[in-house]
N, C-alpha and C positions, 0 to 999 in steps of 0.2 A: 471653476469651483463646482459646477454642476456635475461634471464627470467624476471628480474626486469623491463627491458625496455619494454618487450612484455606486461607484466601485466599493466604497466602504460599506454601504448598505448591502450589496451583494455578498460581501465577505461575511457580514454578520448573519445573514440568512443561511449561508453555507455552513458556518460554524454551528449555528443552532440546529441545523439538520443533522450534523454529525453528533451533536450532543444527544439528540433524541434517539438516533439510530444505535448508539453504543451504550445506552443506559443499562440494558439487561444482557449485553453481549459478553460472552466468555472468550470468543475467538473472533479475530477479524483478519481478512486478507486484503492487503493493500496491493492493488493491481497497478503495476508500473508500466506504462506504455512507452517502450523504448523508441518509438517513432517520433515522439514529441521532443522538442528541444529542452535541454536541462531536466532530464527525468529525476535526477537526485534531488532537485529543488522540491518537487512534488512529494517525494518520499520523506524528506526532512520535515515538510510542513505537517503531513499526516502523523508522523511518529511523534513530533513535538506535541501535537494536539492530544494524541492518545496517552502520552506519558503524564499528562496532567490529570488523567482519570484516577480516581481513588482506588479502584480495583485493578488488579493486574490482568491484562488480557493476553491470551496466546496470540501473538501477532506474526503473521506470515507475510513475506514480500514475494510477489509473483511477477515475473517479467512476461510481457507479451510484445508482439511485433519485434522479436529479436532479430529477424532478418533485416530490419531497417537500422539496426544499431551500428554506428561507424567504428566504435572502439572495441576493445577486447572484453568479451563477456566474463572471462575468467578473472581479469583484473577488476572488473566491476563488482563481481561477487566478493572477492577478497577485500575490496575497499568497504563494501557495505558491512561485511562481517566484522571488520576492524572498527568501524565507526558506530555500529549498532549491534553490539553483542547480545542485547536483550531479545533480538528477533528469535522466534521459535523455529523458523525455517525460511529458506530462500529456494524458490522453484521457478521454472519457466514453462510456458505453454503458449499455444496459439489460441487465443480467446475466441477466434472465429470458428474453432472446431469443437463441437459439442462434446465429443468423447474426451478431449483433453481437459475441458472444464470439469467434467464428471470425475475424471481421474484425480485431478487436484482436490476436489471436494472430498473424495474418499480418503486421500492422504490426511487432509486436515481433520476429518472426523475421527480417523484412527488415532491421531495424535491427541485429540481432545479426550478420547475415551481411555487412553492409556495412563 
């Protein structure tokens, strides 16, 4: 019982944090770590949360740690586009490389300004 209560409390804190962080946001990037098991579960969780927002956000999905992904990246992109057509864009980068992070942020900013 203690473990279940603690897990529920952690989830409430995490959800509240997302609520605060996205209050004034116009754009959000969901960074999807493909080295983790079940990466689509994380994407689905965050997109479901964001879809309950009253204002529509530009939402980008960005893969990282692609070198650790066991499946086909092309199939993954097609599956995500099919399931989540509301996404503004799908990108990939190595989040460990500062230049790649900057390049993604520039793409996102250009899209927001257009």
